[in-house]
PASEBA-1860 file (N, C-alpha, C; in nm, 3 decimals):
! residues 323
1> MDRRSFIK> 0.085/-0.120/0.000/0.000/0.000/0.000/0.088/0.125/0.000 ~ 0.051/0.231/-0.071/0.127/0.354/-0.078/0.117/0.428/0.056 ~ 0.233/0.448/0.120/0.232/0.512/0.252/0.190/0.658/0.244 ~ 0.202/0.717/0.127/0.163/0.857/0.115/0.011/0.874/0.113 ~ -0.058/0.772/0.069/-0.204/0.782/0.059/-0.275/0.735/0.185 ~ -0.208/0.646/0.259/-0.276/0.595/0.380/-0.172/0.554/0.483 ~ -0.181/0.608/0.603/-0.086/0.575/0.711/-0.167/0.541/0.835 ~ -0.150/0.421/0.880/-0.227/0.380/0.997/-0.174/0.443/1.125
9> RSLWAAGG> -0.265/0.463/1.216/-0.226/0.501/1.352/-0.213/0.375/1.436 ~ -0.115/0.377/1.527/-0.098/0.261/1.615/-0.088/0.307/1.759 ~ -0.135/0.224/1.849/-0.134/0.259/1.991/-0.014/0.197/2.057 ~ 0.067/0.280/2.127/0.183/0.228/2.199/0.134/0.147/2.319 ~ 0.170/0.022/2.325/0.123/-0.063/2.435/0.176/-0.017/2.568 ~ 0.300/0.027/2.572/0.361/0.064/2.700/0.312/0.198/2.749 ~ 0.300/0.296/2.657/0.270/0.431/2.701/0.124/0.467/2.701 ~ 0.042/0.391/2.630/-0.099/0.423/2.626/-0.132/0.547/2.547
17> MMAAPALY> -0.034/0.596/2.462/-0.056/0.716/2.384/-0.074/0.678/2.237 ~ -0.148/0.758/2.165/-0.167/0.732/2.023/-0.050/0.787/1.945 ~ 0.011/0.706/1.861/0.123/0.749/1.779/0.081/0.751/1.633 ~ 0.097/0.864/1.568/0.055/0.877/1.429/0.175/0.902/1.341 ~ 0.212/0.808/1.252/0.325/0.830/1.163/0.293/0.937/1.060 ~ 0.395/1.012/1.022/0.381/1.111/0.914/0.512/1.115/0.837 ~ 0.505/1.156/0.713/0.626/1.155/0.630/0.711/1.277/0.657 ~ 0.843/1.257/0.672/0.934/1.371/0.685/0.927/1.461/0.563
25> ADGLSGNG> 0.899/1.400/0.448/0.903/1.477/0.324/0.792/1.580/0.314 ~ 0.687/1.568/0.396/0.578/1.664/0.391/0.631/1.804/0.410 ~ 0.606/1.890/0.313/0.649/2.028/0.325/0.797/2.048/0.302 ~ 0.870/1.944/0.261/1.015/1.956/0.248/1.062/1.952/0.104 ~ 0.974/1.950/0.008/1.017/1.942/-0.130/1.102/2.063/-0.165 ~ 1.209/2.035/-0.240/1.297/2.143/-0.281/1.404/2.177/-0.180 ~ 1.421/2.099/-0.074/1.521/2.128/0.028/1.638/2.033/0.022 ~ 1.655/1.962/-0.089/1.775/1.883/-0.107/1.775/1.749/-0.038
33> LNNNQKHM> 1.661/1.698/0.006/1.657/1.569/0.070/1.674/1.459/-0.034 ~ 1.750/1.355/0.002/1.764/1.244/-0.092/1.646/1.148/-0.078 ~ 1.639/1.049/-0.167/1.524/0.960/-0.167/1.507/0.882/-0.039 ~ 1.618/0.842/0.024/1.607/0.767/0.149/1.544/0.854/0.257 ~ 1.586/0.980/0.265/1.530/1.069/0.366/1.381/1.091/0.342 ~ 1.339/1.096/0.216/1.200/1.124/0.186/1.107/1.012/0.230 ~ 1.161/0.893/0.253/1.076/0.780/0.290/1.086/0.745/0.438 ~ 1.158/0.823/0.516/1.160/0.801/0.660/1.030/0.854/0.719
41> TMDYVTLN> 0.992/0.801/0.837/0.868/0.844/0.900/0.893/0.894/1.042 ~ 0.805/0.982/1.087/0.808/1.030/1.225/0.683/0.979/1.295 ~ 0.698/0.940/1.420/0.582/0.902/1.501/0.546/1.017/1.594 ~ 0.420/1.024/1.628/0.369/1.129/1.716/0.295/1.067/1.834 ~ 0.299/1.135/1.948/0.212/1.100/2.060/0.105/1.208/2.071 ~ -0.009/1.171/2.126/-0.116/1.268/2.148/-0.120/1.302/2.297 ~ -0.102/1.430/2.326/-0.099/1.475/2.465/-0.239/1.478/2.525 ~ -0.247/1.503/2.655/-0.376/1.495/2.724/-0.475/1.603/2.684
49> NGVQMPIL> -0.430/1.701/2.604/-0.522/1.803/2.554/-0.549/1.787/2.405 ~ -0.503/1.674/2.347/-0.528/1.646/2.206/-0.421/1.695/2.112 ~ -0.322/1.770/2.161/-0.213/1.819/2.076/-0.119/1.704/2.041 ~ -0.078/1.696/1.916/0.016/1.594/1.875/0.159/1.645/1.883 ~ 0.247/1.560/1.938/0.387/1.596/1.962/0.477/1.491/1.899 ~ 0.578/1.530/1.820/0.671/1.431/1.765/0.738/1.352/1.876 ~ 0.761/1.224/1.852/0.816/1.138/1.957/0.968/1.149/1.967 ~ 1.031/1.211/1.867/1.176/1.227/1.867/1.207/1.374/1.841
57> GYGTLRIP> 1.291/1.434/1.927/1.317/1.577/1.916/1.463/1.612/1.915 ~ 1.493/1.729/1.859/1.630/1.780/1.848/1.662/1.870/1.966 ~ 1.762/1.831/2.045/1.803/1.909/2.161/1.912/2.008/2.126 ~ 1.917/2.119/2.200/2.011/2.226/2.168/2.104/2.263/2.284 ~ 2.096/2.192/2.396/2.181/2.225/2.510/2.328/2.208/2.473 ~ 2.407/2.310/2.504/2.553/2.311/2.488/2.600/2.308/2.342 ~ 2.514/2.337/2.248/2.564/2.361/2.113/2.634/2.497/2.113 ~ 2.757/2.506/2.065/2.828/2.634/2.065/2.747/2.744/1.998
65> ADKCADCV> 2.754/2.863/2.054/2.673/2.975/2.006/2.694/3.002/1.858 ~ 2.818/2.988/1.810/2.846/3.020/1.671/2.798/2.912/1.575 ~ 2.755/2.797/1.626/2.706/2.687/1.543/2.556/2.663/1.557 ~ 2.496/2.719/1.661/2.360/2.679/1.699/2.258/2.705/1.588 ~ 2.258/2.825/1.530/2.157/2.856/1.428/2.171/2.763/1.308 ~ 2.294/2.740/1.264/2.316/2.651/1.150/2.273/2.509/1.182 ~ 2.304/2.461/1.304/2.265/2.326/1.343/2.114/2.310/1.346 ~ 2.045/2.407/1.403/1.899/2.401/1.410/1.839/2.402/1.269
73> SQAIRSGW> 1.890/2.490/1.182/1.841/2.496/1.045/1.863/2.364/0.972 ~ 1.984/2.306/0.989/2.015/2.178/0.925/1.925/2.067/0.978 ~ 1.904/2.066/1.109/1.819/1.963/1.169/1.677/1.969/1.112 ~ 1.623/2.089/1.102/1.488/2.104/1.049/1.482/2.056/0.904 ~ 1.580/2.095/0.823/1.581/2.056/0.683/1.607/1.906/0.666 ~ 1.664/1.844/0.769/1.686/1.699/0.766/1.562/1.621/0.806 ~ 1.461/1.690/0.860/1.338/1.621/0.895/1.294/1.635/1.039 ~ 1.376/1.697/1.125/1.337/1.715/1.266/1.227/1.819/1.275
81> RLLDTAKN> 1.130/1.793/1.361/1.018/1.886/1.378/1.002/1.933/1.523 ~ 1.045/1.854/1.620/1.043/1.893/1.761/1.179/1.955/1.795 ~ 1.177/2.080/1.840/1.298/2.152/1.878/1.289/2.186/2.026 ~ 1.397/2.161/2.101/1.396/2.181/2.246/1.503/2.280/2.287 ~ 1.461/2.388/2.352/1.552/2.488/2.404/1.506/2.530/2.543 ~ 1.569/2.631/2.601/1.533/2.680/2.734/1.598/2.815/2.757 ~ 1.537/2.896/2.840/1.598/3.024/2.877/1.738/3.000/2.933 ~ 1.752/2.895/3.016/1.879/2.870/3.083/1.987/2.815/2.989
89> YANEVMVG> 1.949/2.777/2.866/2.050/2.734/2.769/2.118/2.854/2.703 ~ 2.059/2.972/2.721/2.113/3.096/2.665/2.130/3.089/2.513 ~ 2.038/3.019/2.444/2.051/3.007/2.299/1.918/3.028/2.225 ~ 1.818/3.082/2.293/1.687/3.099/2.228/1.697/3.188/2.104 ~ 1.782/3.290/2.108/1.799/3.378/1.992/1.849/3.299/1.872 ~ 1.950/3.213/1.895/2.007/3.135/1.786/1.911/3.028/1.736 ~ 1.835/2.968/1.828/1.735/2.869/1.786/1.631/2.935/1.695 ~ 1.585/3.053/1.735/1.490/3.126/1.651/1.547/3.159/1.514
97> EGIRRSGI> 1.674/3.197/1.510/1.739/3.226/1.383/1.747/3.102/1.296 ~ 1.779/2.987/1.359/1.784/2.862/1.285/1.649/2.825/1.225 ~ 1.541/2.850/1.299/1.407/2.823/1.249/1.381/2.906/1.123 ~ 1.419/3.034/1.126/1.395/3.120/1.011/1.480/3.078/0.891 ~ 1.605/3.041/0.917/1.694/3.000/0.808/1.646/2.873/0.739 ~ 1.576/2.789/0.812/1.535/2.660/0.756/1.439/2.674/0.640 ~ 1.360/2.780/0.640/1.262/2.800/0.535/1.135/2.716/0.551 ~ 1.124/2.644/0.663/1.007/2.558/0.688/0.898/2.638/0.758
105> DRKELFVT> 0.775/2.616/0.719/0.661/2.684/0.780/0.658/2.659/0.930 ~ 0.645/2.766/1.007/0.640/2.755/1.153/0.536/2.655/1.201 ~ 0.424/2.645/1.130/0.316/2.557/1.174/0.356/2.409/1.170 ~ 0.461/2.377/1.096/0.505/2.238/1.088/0.596/2.200/1.205 ~ 0.636/2.298/1.285/0.733/2.274/1.391/0.665/2.267/1.528 ~ 0.730/2.197/1.619/0.685/2.186/1.758/0.800/2.240/1.844 ~ 0.785/2.364/1.890/0.894/2.433/1.960/0.868/2.434/2.111 ~ 0.968/2.386/2.185/0.961/2.381/2.331/1.064/2.475/2.391
113> SKLWLKDY> 1.024/2.551/2.492/1.121/2.621/2.576/1.082/2.602/2.722 ~ 1.166/2.653/2.812/1.146/2.627/2.954/1.169/2.753/3.036 ~ 1.089/2.765/3.141/1.098/2.876/3.235/1.197/2.842/3.345 ~ 1.298/2.928/3.366/1.396/2.900/3.469/1.344/2.941/3.606 ~ 1.388/2.873/3.711/1.331/2.893/3.844/1.352/3.035/3.897 ~ 1.452/3.106/3.848/1.471/3.247/3.885/1.349/3.330/3.849 ~ 1.276/3.285/3.747/1.160/3.359/3.697/1.028/3.302/3.745 ~ 1.032/3.212/3.844/0.907/3.157/3.897/0.832/3.263/3.975
121> GYEQAKVA> 0.704/3.235/3.997/0.613/3.333/4.053/0.522/3.382/3.942 ~ 0.403/3.425/3.979/0.300/3.458/3.881/0.341/3.570/3.785 ~ 0.376/3.685/3.839/0.409/3.800/3.753/0.539/3.777/3.678 ~ 0.641/3.724/3.748/0.772/3.704/3.684/0.762/3.605/3.568 ~ 0.680/3.503/3.585/0.667/3.402/3.480/0.610/3.461/3.353 ~ 0.512/3.548/3.365/0.453/3.609/3.247/0.553/3.698/3.174 ~ 0.631/3.773/3.250/0.735/3.858/3.190/0.839/3.772/3.119 ~ 0.882/3.664/3.185/0.984/3.576/3.127/0.934/3.508/3.000
129> FEATLRRL> 0.807/3.470/2.998/0.750/3.407/2.879/0.756/3.502/2.760 ~ 0.716/3.626/2.780/0.720/3.724/2.670/0.863/3.745/2.622 ~ 0.959/3.743/2.716/1.100/3.760/2.677/1.148/3.642/2.593 ~ 1.103/3.522/2.628/1.138/3.403/2.549/1.084/3.415/2.407 ~ 0.958/3.457/2.392/0.901/3.474/2.258/0.979/3.578/2.178 ~ 1.020/3.687/2.244/1.097/3.789/2.172/1.231/3.734/2.125 ~ 1.296/3.657/2.211/1.426/3.602/2.172/1.410/3.504/2.055 ~ 1.307/3.423/2.060/1.283/3.327/1.953/1.220/3.393/1.829
137> QLDYLDLY> 1.162/3.512/1.847/1.086/3.582/1.743/0.970/3.494/1.692 ~ 0.897/3.439/1.788/0.781/3.358/1.757/0.657/3.420/1.821 ~ 0.541/3.383/1.770/0.414/3.435/1.823/0.357/3.345/1.932 ~ 0.399/3.219/1.934/0.348/3.125/2.034/0.448/3.013/2.051 ~ 0.434/2.936/2.159/0.512/2.814/2.181/0.419/2.694/2.172 ~ 0.475/2.583/2.129/0.399/2.459/2.130/0.399/2.394/2.267 ~ 0.508/2.412/2.341/0.519/2.354/2.475/0.609/2.443/2.559 ~ 0.566/2.473/2.682/0.644/2.555/2.775/0.648/2.480/2.907
145> LLHQPFGD> 0.768/2.458/2.959/0.787/2.375/3.078/0.843/2.455/3.195 ~ 0.802/2.419/3.317/0.874/2.463/3.437/1.001/2.378/3.442 ~ 1.117/2.443/3.437/1.242/2.371/3.416/1.286/2.289/3.537 ~ 1.254/2.336/3.657/1.295/2.268/3.779/1.181/2.267/3.880 ~ 1.179/2.169/3.973/1.068/2.156/4.067/1.087/2.235/4.197 ~ 1.159/2.347/4.190/1.190/2.425/4.310/1.136/2.567/4.299 ~ 1.131/2.638/4.413/1.084/2.775/4.412/0.931/2.782/4.404 ~ 0.882/2.896/4.358/0.737/2.920/4.354/0.677/2.855/4.230
153> VYGAWRAL> 0.674/2.722/4.231/0.622/2.650/4.115/0.472/2.674/4.096 ~ 0.400/2.694/4.203/0.255/2.709/4.191/0.217/2.846/4.136 ~ 0.287/2.949/4.178/0.264/3.081/4.119/0.297/3.082/3.971 ~ 0.411/3.019/3.937/0.450/3.012/3.796/0.349/2.932/3.715 ~ 0.298/2.824/3.773/0.203/2.741/3.699/0.073/2.815/3.672 ~ 0.029/2.899/3.766/-0.093/2.977/3.743/-0.075/3.068/3.622 ~ 0.045/3.125/3.608/0.073/3.209/3.491/0.070/3.126/3.363 ~ 0.129/3.007/3.367/0.130/2.920/3.248/-0.012/2.876/3.211
161> EELYEAGR> -0.093/2.848/3.314/-0.232/2.811/3.286/-0.304/2.922/3.210 ~ -0.284/3.046/3.253/-0.352/3.158/3.187/-0.300/3.178/3.045 ~ -0.170/3.165/3.025/-0.111/3.178/2.892/-0.162/3.066/2.799 ~ -0.176/2.948/2.855/-0.230/2.834/2.779/-0.375/2.860/2.741 ~ -0.454/2.905/2.836/-0.596/2.928/2.810/-0.618/3.045/2.715 ~ -0.519/3.134/2.707/-0.527/3.247/2.614/-0.477/3.210/2.474 ~ -0.429/3.086/2.458/-0.382/3.041/2.328/-0.239/3.081/2.294 ~ -0.164/3.127/2.394/-0.025/3.166/2.369/0.069/3.045/2.369
169> IRAIGISN> 0.025/2.936/2.433/0.102/2.812/2.441/0.006/2.698/2.409 ~ 0.048/2.604/2.327/-0.040/2.494/2.290/-0.048/2.385/2.397 ~ 0.058/2.372/2.477/0.059/2.275/2.588/0.159/2.323/2.692 ~ 0.131/2.294/2.818/0.222/2.332/2.926/0.262/2.207/3.005 ~ 0.381/2.212/3.062/0.429/2.095/3.134/0.537/2.128/3.234 ~ 0.602/2.025/3.282/0.700/2.035/3.388/0.827/1.959/3.347 ~ 0.932/1.977/3.425/1.057/1.908/3.396/1.127/1.875/3.526 ~ 1.181/1.755/3.532/1.256/1.707/3.649/1.170/1.689/3.773
177> FYPDRVVD> 1.040/1.668/3.754/0.950/1.644/3.867/0.942/1.494/3.896 ~ 0.962/1.459/4.022/0.949/1.319/4.064/0.800/1.286/4.081 ~ 0.765/1.157/4.084/0.623/1.118/4.084/0.538/1.183/4.193 ~ 0.591/1.199/4.314/0.510/1.258/4.420/0.468/1.401/4.386 ~ 0.557/1.477/4.321/0.524/1.613/4.283/0.426/1.614/4.166 ~ 0.436/1.515/4.077/0.342/1.505/3.965/0.201/1.483/4.019 ~ 0.186/1.394/4.115/0.054/1.365/4.172/-0.002/1.489/4.241 ~ 0.081/1.560/4.315/0.036/1.682/4.383/-0.012/1.783/4.280
185> FAFVNRVR> 0.064/1.801/4.173/0.025/1.895/4.068/-0.110/1.856/4.007 ~ -0.130/1.727/3.990/-0.254/1.680/3.928/-0.377/1.713/4.012 ~ -0.358/1.719/4.143/-0.473/1.741/4.231/-0.499/1.887/4.262 ~ -0.398/1.971/4.260/-0.418/2.108/4.309/-0.426/2.214/4.200 ~ -0.398/2.177/4.074/-0.399/2.277/3.967/-0.518/2.258/3.874 ~ -0.556/2.368/3.810/-0.670/2.367/3.718/-0.638/2.287/3.591 ~ -0.515/2.304/3.540/-0.470/2.235/3.419/-0.360/2.137/3.456 ~ -0.378/2.012/3.421/-0.274/1.913/3.448/-0.159/1.927/3.349
193> PAVNQIEF> -0.036/1.901/3.393/0.076/1.906/3.299/0.054/1.808/3.184 ~ 0.092/1.850/3.063/0.082/1.761/2.948/0.208/1.676/2.933 ~ 0.321/1.727/2.981/0.451/1.661/2.962/0.534/1.675/3.089 ~ 0.614/1.574/3.118/0.716/1.582/3.223/0.848/1.537/3.161 ~ 0.940/1.631/3.141/1.070/1.600/3.081/1.167/1.564/3.193 ~ 1.217/1.439/3.189/1.303/1.391/3.297/1.425/1.319/3.239 ~ 1.529/1.309/3.320/1.644/1.229/3.281/1.600/1.083/3.265 ~ 1.639/1.022/3.154/1.594/0.886/3.126/1.692/0.824/3.027
201> SPYFQRWA> 1.769/0.727/3.071/1.870/0.663/2.986/1.885/0.518/3.028 ~ 1.961/0.438/2.953/1.984/0.299/2.997/2.049/0.290/3.133 ~ 2.129/0.391/3.172/2.192/0.391/3.303/2.102/0.443/3.414 ~ 1.994/0.514/3.379/1.899/0.564/3.479/1.759/0.545/3.422 ~ 1.707/0.427/3.443/1.579/0.388/3.384/1.464/0.427/3.476 ~ 1.364/0.493/3.418/1.258/0.556/3.498/1.121/0.497/3.468 ~ 1.115/0.366/3.452/0.988/0.304/3.415/0.883/0.315/3.524 ~ 0.924/0.305/3.651/0.828/0.322/3.760/0.773/0.465/3.760
209> DKRVNDEY> 0.860/0.563/3.737/0.817/0.702/3.727/0.719/0.718/3.611 ~ 0.749/0.654/3.499/0.662/0.665/3.382/0.523/0.611/3.411 ~ 0.516/0.501/3.486/0.384/0.444/3.516/0.297/0.542/3.594 ~ 0.357/0.616/3.687/0.281/0.716/3.763/0.238/0.830/3.672 ~ 0.330/0.879/3.590/0.295/0.985/3.496/0.183/0.941/3.402 ~ 0.192/0.818/3.352/0.087/0.764/3.265/-0.048/0.765/3.335 ~ -0.048/0.726/3.462/-0.173/0.719/3.537/-0.244/0.853/3.542 ~ -0.167/0.961/3.545/-0.224/1.095/3.554/-0.226/1.168/3.420
217> GVQVESWG> -0.201/1.093/3.312/-0.212/1.151/3.179/-0.100/1.244/3.140 ~ 0.017/1.228/3.202/0.132/1.314/3.174/0.231/1.238/3.086 ~ 0.263/1.291/2.970/0.356/1.228/2.877/0.499/1.244/2.926 ~ 0.571/1.134/2.941/0.712/1.140/2.981/0.798/1.168/2.859 ~ 0.893/1.259/2.878/0.990/1.295/2.775/1.130/1.279/2.833 ~ 1.218/1.213/2.760/1.354/1.186/2.808/1.451/1.295/2.768 ~ 1.528/1.344/2.866/1.649/1.418/2.832/1.769/1.331/2.871 ~ 1.879/1.350/2.802/1.999/1.272/2.831/1.990/1.124/2.800
225> PLCSGMRP> 1.921/1.083/2.692/1.911/0.939/2.664/2.046/0.874/2.637 ~ 2.140/0.953/2.586/2.275/0.902/2.559/2.372/0.949/2.667 ~ 2.316/0.989/2.782/2.393/1.037/2.898/2.467/1.167/2.870 ~ 2.420/1.242/2.770/2.471/1.376/2.741/2.623/1.381/2.726 ~ 2.682/1.271/2.681/2.826/1.265/2.663/2.905/1.251/2.792 ~ 2.834/1.243/2.907/2.902/1.236/3.037/2.947/1.094/3.070 ~ 2.892/0.996/2.999/2.930/0.857/3.019/2.959/0.794/2.882 ~ 3.075/0.828/2.823/3.105/0.777/2.688/3.109/0.626/2.680
233> ELLQEPTL> 3.130/0.560/2.793/3.133/0.414/2.793/2.997/0.353/2.758 ~ 2.889/0.433/2.770/2.756/0.382/2.740/2.750/0.326/2.597 ~ 2.808/0.400/2.504/2.798/0.359/2.363/2.894/0.245/2.328 ~ 2.971/0.199/2.428/3.058/0.083/2.409/3.004/-0.040/2.480 ~ 2.888/-0.027/2.543/2.831/-0.140/2.617/2.811/-0.259/2.523 ~ 2.865/-0.376/2.558/2.851/-0.494/2.471/2.706/-0.527/2.436 ~ 2.616/-0.509/2.532/2.475/-0.537/2.506/2.422/-0.452/2.391 ~ 2.454/-0.322/2.394/2.407/-0.232/2.290/2.474/-0.260/2.156
241> VEIGKKYG> 2.603/-0.291/2.162/2.676/-0.321/2.040/2.619/-0.445/1.972 ~ 2.593/-0.550/2.050/2.542/-0.676/1.993/2.401/-0.661/1.939 ~ 2.315/-0.591/2.011/2.180/-0.568/1.961/2.186/-0.486/1.833 ~ 2.271/-0.386/1.830/2.286/-0.304/1.711/2.328/-0.384/1.590 ~ 2.421/-0.476/1.608/2.469/-0.559/1.497/2.354/-0.641/1.437 ~ 2.264/-0.686/1.524/2.152/-0.768/1.477/2.063/-0.693/1.379 ~ 2.050/-0.561/1.400/1.961/-0.482/1.316/2.036/-0.391/1.218 ~ 2.169/-0.395/1.221/2.247/-0.303/1.139/2.235/-0.160/1.188
249> KTPAQVIL> 2.230/-0.144/1.322/2.213/-0.013/1.383/2.326/0.017/1.480 ~ 2.345/0.144/1.512/2.445/0.185/1.609/2.389/0.172/1.751 ~ 2.475/0.168/1.854/2.425/0.168/1.992/2.334/0.288/2.021 ~ 2.367/0.404/1.966/2.283/0.522/1.989/2.143/0.501/1.930 ~ 2.135/0.445/1.811/2.005/0.419/1.751/1.924/0.317/1.832 ~ 1.993/0.218/1.888/1.926/0.119/1.972/1.865/0.187/2.095 ~ 1.940/0.277/2.157/1.891/0.347/2.276/1.769/0.431/2.243 ~ 1.778/0.508/2.135/1.665/0.594/2.097/1.540/0.511/2.069
257> RWLTQQGV> 1.558/0.397/2.001/1.442/0.313/1.970/1.387/0.246/2.095 ~ 1.474/0.209/2.188/1.432/0.149/2.315/1.334/0.241/2.388 ~ 1.358/0.371/2.380/1.271/0.467/2.446/1.145/0.496/2.365 ~ 1.163/0.531/2.238/1.046/0.570/2.159/0.950/0.455/2.137 ~ 1.003/0.333/2.124/0.916/0.217/2.104/0.825/0.193/2.223 ~ 0.867/0.242/2.340/0.787/0.225/2.461/0.714/0.353/2.501 ~ 0.697/0.442/2.403/0.612/0.558/2.424/0.676/0.675/2.495 ~ 0.809/0.681/2.501/0.878/0.793/2.566/0.924/0.891/2.458
265> VTICKTER> 0.874/1.013/2.463/0.926/1.118/2.375/1.073/1.138/2.412 ~ 1.159/1.150/2.314/1.303/1.148/2.341/1.374/1.263/2.270 ~ 1.457/1.336/2.348/1.534/1.448/2.297/1.681/1.407/2.287 ~ 1.742/1.430/2.171/1.886/1.404/2.159/1.950/1.515/2.077 ~ 2.078/1.535/2.101/2.151/1.645/2.038/2.268/1.593/1.957 ~ 2.293/1.655/1.844/2.415/1.632/1.768/2.443/1.756/1.685 ~ 2.569/1.782/1.661/2.607/1.893/1.573/2.642/1.843/1.433 ~ 2.643/1.712/1.414/2.687/1.654/1.288/2.568/1.619/1.198
273> PERMIENL> 2.563/1.672/1.076/2.450/1.646/0.986/2.422/1.498/0.963 ~ 2.529/1.417/0.949/2.505/1.275/0.925/2.442/1.206/1.045 ~ 2.474/1.254/1.165/2.412/1.197/1.285/2.267/1.242/1.299 ~ 2.236/1.361/1.248/2.096/1.404/1.250/2.009/1.305/1.173 ~ 2.057/1.262/1.056/1.985/1.164/0.977/1.985/1.029/1.047 ~ 2.102/0.991/1.099/2.116/0.860/1.166/2.019/0.849/1.283 ~ 2.007/0.954/1.363/1.917/0.949/1.479/1.772/0.936/1.435 ~ 1.734/1.002/1.328/1.598/0.987/1.276/1.573/0.845/1.229
281> ESLDFKLS> 1.675/0.781/1.178/1.661/0.644/1.127/1.646/0.541/1.239 ~ 1.648/0.587/1.364/1.622/0.496/1.475/1.477/0.452/1.479 ~ 1.391/0.519/1.404/1.248/0.488/1.406/1.207/0.382/1.304 ~ 1.303/0.332/1.224/1.263/0.242/1.116/1.285/0.094/1.146 ~ 1.301/0.059/1.274/1.311/-0.082/1.311/1.244/-0.102/1.446 ~ 1.231/-0.227/1.489/1.163/-0.257/1.614/1.243/-0.358/1.696 ~ 1.264/-0.326/1.822/1.335/-0.415/1.914/1.244/-0.528/1.961 ~ 1.303/-0.641/1.992/1.225/-0.754/2.043/1.211/-0.745/2.194
289> VEDMTQLS> 1.123/-0.827/2.249/1.107/-0.835/2.395/1.238/-0.879/2.459 ~ 1.308/-0.970/2.395/1.437/-1.015/2.447/1.538/-0.900/2.451 ~ 1.538/-0.817/2.348/1.626/-0.700/2.347/1.596/-0.609/2.466 ~ 1.468/-0.586/2.490/1.426/-0.499/2.600/1.473/-0.555/2.734 ~ 1.462/-0.686/2.749/1.506/-0.752/2.873/1.655/-0.732/2.895 ~ 1.732/-0.746/2.787/1.876/-0.728/2.799/1.911/-0.583/2.834 ~ 1.840/-0.488/2.775/1.866/-0.348/2.803/1.832/-0.312/2.948 ~ 1.733/-0.378/3.005/1.695/-0.348/3.143/1.807/-0.376/3.241
297> KLDKGHTI> 1.899/-0.463/3.204/2.010/-0.500/3.292/2.119/-0.393/3.300 ~ 2.110/-0.290/3.216/2.210/-0.183/3.217/2.183/-0.077/3.322 ~ 2.065/-0.081/3.382/2.023/0.022/3.477/2.116/0.027/3.598 ~ 2.169/0.147/3.627/2.252/0.168/3.745/2.173/0.228/3.861 ~ 2.050/0.271/3.831/1.959/0.313/3.937/1.985/0.450/3.996 ~ 2.068/0.533/3.932/2.091/0.666/3.988/2.125/0.765/3.877 ~ 2.107/0.892/3.906/2.130/0.998/3.810/2.276/1.006/3.768 ~ 2.298/1.056/3.646/2.434/1.086/3.603/2.462/1.236/3.619
305> AKNHRSPE> 2.361/1.310/3.664/2.374/1.455/3.674/2.351/1.500/3.819 ~ 2.254/1.588/3.839/2.221/1.637/3.973/2.104/1.557/4.030 ~ 2.109/1.539/4.162/2.003/1.467/4.232/1.901/1.569/4.283 ~ 1.782/1.566/4.227/1.681/1.666/4.261/1.622/1.646/4.401 ~ 1.668/1.544/4.471/1.623/1.523/4.609/1.736/1.538/4.709 ~ 1.850/1.586/4.664/1.965/1.609/4.751/1.966/1.754/4.798 ~ 1.970/1.780/4.930/1.974/1.918/4.979/2.088/2.000/4.918 ~ 2.203/1.937/4.901/2.317/2.008/4.844/2.291/2.047/4.700
313> DVKWFHTE> 2.230/1.957/4.625/2.203/1.987/4.484/2.090/2.088/4.469 ~ 1.991/2.083/4.556/1.885/2.184/4.551/1.945/2.322/4.576 ~ 2.036/2.331/4.671/2.106/2.458/4.696/2.180/2.503/4.571 ~ 2.246/2.408/4.503/2.319/2.440/4.381/2.227/2.500/4.276 ~ 2.107/2.445/4.260/2.013/2.498/4.162/1.974/2.642/4.195 ~ 1.962/2.673/4.323/1.920/2.807/4.363/2.034/2.908/4.359 ~ 2.156/2.862/4.358/2.270/2.955/4.365/2.354/2.949/4.237 ~ 2.437/2.848/4.226/2.532/2.841/4.114/2.465/2.823/3.979
321> ATR> 2.354/2.751/3.973/2.292/2.722/3.842/2.199/2.831/3.796 ~ 2.165/2.926/3.881/2.063/3.025/3.847/2.119/3.135/3.760 ~ 2.050/3.163/3.649/2.085/3.275/3.563/1.976/3.381/3.571
END
């Protein structure tokens, strides 16, 4: 059957979200894509408010300032549609420039940014949101997240609720919230978070956290699936290498598919054009149950970054990490 004329929707068994494949080539004619790229597909999840979100996204953290706009433009022209930035990444201006350089219609993109805890509180959050839009030179965001679970999260959330209800943001969510905070948010706020972006990798597997988020209709999104380069040994793990050989895939592609196949929206970063294509190609195969079992054995059970429940690390977020 011609995939351009009919594309079935499928339900992710693990995540309980609807995933709708779409062609990367849509809207991309004339941008130099080769035939292989034109036949790749993107999967989407449907958030709790009905908004569709690509299941694989392009991350921009720590891309050098002089490369960021070009990288974002290249990623979009390669087929990426979900773009992830944040006020605290100090690159919203460059991400916005990359969007404009790409030549792709804004409506085809799903742009995420995040509110830093320095700007929490009702009034401050609204001011910070407008500043983010100015830096990106956009009229609206597709997703806006509370970046950390500290400070006046409830005041900030009230501001996000109003911006969402006014149509300035298509979906609002949280980041780095542990399950207990997710449940509290679900009970005390008018609008439930649509997304919770958390650290999630083979070395720090968050399936129990995902089950709680699923129960409350919150889509889990992974940051650091490849350990953000902080654990280079991850991509040398024999388990990942052997599984990759079976499918003709790299360890990185195996990791990305391990997450997306189980309904986790996944953000990954690369500055290399060939890797942009390679990461997208993680969606064109399927891991077996046996593969999943083997991958579960890689879990080390702890963060590779900051511990959001450590008093010392919470202090760090309020002092050294605050911009």
